[in-house]
DOZA-455181 format. One record per residue: residue in one letter; x, y, z of N, C-alpha, C, O in turn. Coordinates in steps of 0.05 Angstrom, whole numbers, plus 5000, padded with zeros to 4 digits. Layout:
aXYZXYZXYZXYZ;...
***
This chain:
m630290880316632290900337634590720331634090480325;t636990820333639290660326640490500349642190340344;g639590550373640690410396642890580409643790510431;d643790800396645790970409644491140430642191230428;f645891180452644891350473647191520483648891420499;d647291760475649391950483648592100508646592250507;l649992050529649492190554652192300563654092150566;d652292560567654692690576654392760606652092790616;g656592790620656392860647659092910660661192890647;e658992980685661393020700660892980730658592990739;a662992940745662792910774665093080786667293090775;r664393220807666393390821666293340851664293250862;r668493390863668593370893670293600903671993710888;g669993670927671593890939671093910969669393770980;g672694070981672394111010673694371018675294491003;a673094461042674294701053674394691083672894561096;r676294841094676594871123676795171128678595301117;q674995271145675095561152675595571182674095451198;i677595731190678295761218677596041227678496231214;a676196071249675496331260676596341289677196131301;r676696581300677596601328675696461347676596331366;e673096471341671096331358670596061345669696051322;p671295841359670895571347668095511338667795341320;a666095641349663395591340662895691311660995611298;y664695851301664495951273666595821255666595871231;s668295651266670195501250668795261239667195131253;q669195201213667694981201669394831181671394931170;v668494581176669594421154667294331137665094261147;s667694321111665494241093666594081070668994111062;g664893911059665593761035663293741016660993771024;q663893710991661793710970662393510948664693470941;v660293380939660493200916658093280897655893310906;t658693310871656593390852656793210828658893160817;a654393110819654192960794652293110775650193200784;t653093140751651493280731651493120705653493000697;g649093110692648892970667646993120648645293260657;w647393090622645693210603645593050577647392890571;r643393080563642992940538641493120518639693260525;e642393100493641193260472638793100460638992860455;f636593240456634193130442633493340421631993520426;g634493300396633993490375635093760383637493790387;r633293960384634194230391633694300420633294530428;s633694090437633294130466635493980481636493770471;t636194080504638093940521636693900548635794080561;v636593650557635493570583637893530602639893400594;f637693640626639893620645638893540673636593590680;l640693420688640193340715642693410731644993360723;s642293520755644593590772643893500801641593530810;a645793390815645293290842647793350860649493180862;p647893580873649993630892649293540920646993570928;y651293440935650993370963653193520978655593510970;l652493661000654393801016654093721045651893681055;h656393701059656393651088657993871101660193941092;l656893971124658294181138658194121168656194031179;e660394171182660494141211662094371222664194451211;v661194481245662694681259664194551282663494331290;d666294691292667894571313666594551340666894361354;r664994761347663594761373660794881369660295011349;r659094831388656394941386656395231396657995311412;l654495381385653995651395652495631421650895451424;a652995811439651695801465648595821463647095731480;l647695941441644895981436643395721430640995691436;y644895511420643595261412644595031429646695041441;r642894821430643594591447645494401432646994251446;h645594411406647194221391649294371373648994611367;r651294221367653294331348652094311320650594121313;r652694501303651494511276652894311258655294311254;k651194131248652093931228649893921207647593881214;e650593961182648593971161649193781138651493741131;d647093671127647193511103645293641083642893651088;f646293741061644693881041644693711015646793621006;l642393671004642093520979640093670961637993750969;r640893710936639193840916638993670891641093570881;f636593630880636193510854634993720836632993850843;s636193750813635293950794634893810767636793680757;l632493820755631893700729630793920712628994070720;g631893950688630894160670631494120641632593910634;a630794310625631194300596631594580585630394770594;t633394600566633794840550632494790523633194600509;l630594960516628994920491629995110469628795330465;r632095030455633195200434631395240410631695430395;a629395060406627495090384625795340388624595440368;l625595440412623995680418625695930422624696120433;q628195930412629896160418629096410403627796400382;w629796630415629196900404631697070408632597120430;q632797160386635197330386637497210402638897350417;g637896950400639996810413639296720442640996580454;w636996790452636196710479634296470477632396480461;a634696260493632996030493631795990521633196020541;p629195930522627995890548628995630562629795440549;q628995640588629795410604627595360625626695550638;v626895110628624995030648626494850668628194690660;r625694860693627194710713625494660738623794820745;v625794430750624594360775626794280794628594130787;i626694400819628894350838627594260865625694380874;h628894060876628093980904630594000921632693900914;e630394140944632594180962631794080990629494120999;r633693961003633293881031635893931047637993841038;n635594071069637894121086637194011114635394111127;s638593801122638093681148640093791169642493811163;s639093881192640793991212639493941240636993941242;p641093891260639893871287638894131298637494141318;i639594351285638694621293636394691274636894731250;e633994711284631594741268631694971248630694951226;v632795191256632795431239634395381213633895521193;y636295191213637795131189636594911172637394871149;g634694761182633494541168631194621151629494781160;y630994521127628694581109628494371087630294221082;d626094371075625494201052623694361034621594451042;r624594411009622994580991623194490962625194360953;w621194570947620994530918620994800905619894990915;r622294820882622295060866621994990837622594760829;g620995180821620695120793621095370776620895360752;
***
């Protein structure tokens, strides 16, 4: 090992405002995403972590609270080019997502692979 450690990555941010006739459907949202990857021989290991926040202007009459959400996803995976076939390489990935909301139907916590 030479002591070199090449890690590439990027960070992004953004936001949006959507206005509807009914204020309960008007919303503002913002997002921040960090992504990184590193080469290991003929494989690439990657990590992605987006965070999103959403708020609506007013609550729907159906719910007691105004919708406010915080969404966070961690994704860790690898592309295995050593196992490629006709230009296609397999990819393995594990994802954890969590969406927090005062409205139960919008809140969840799940793992995927």
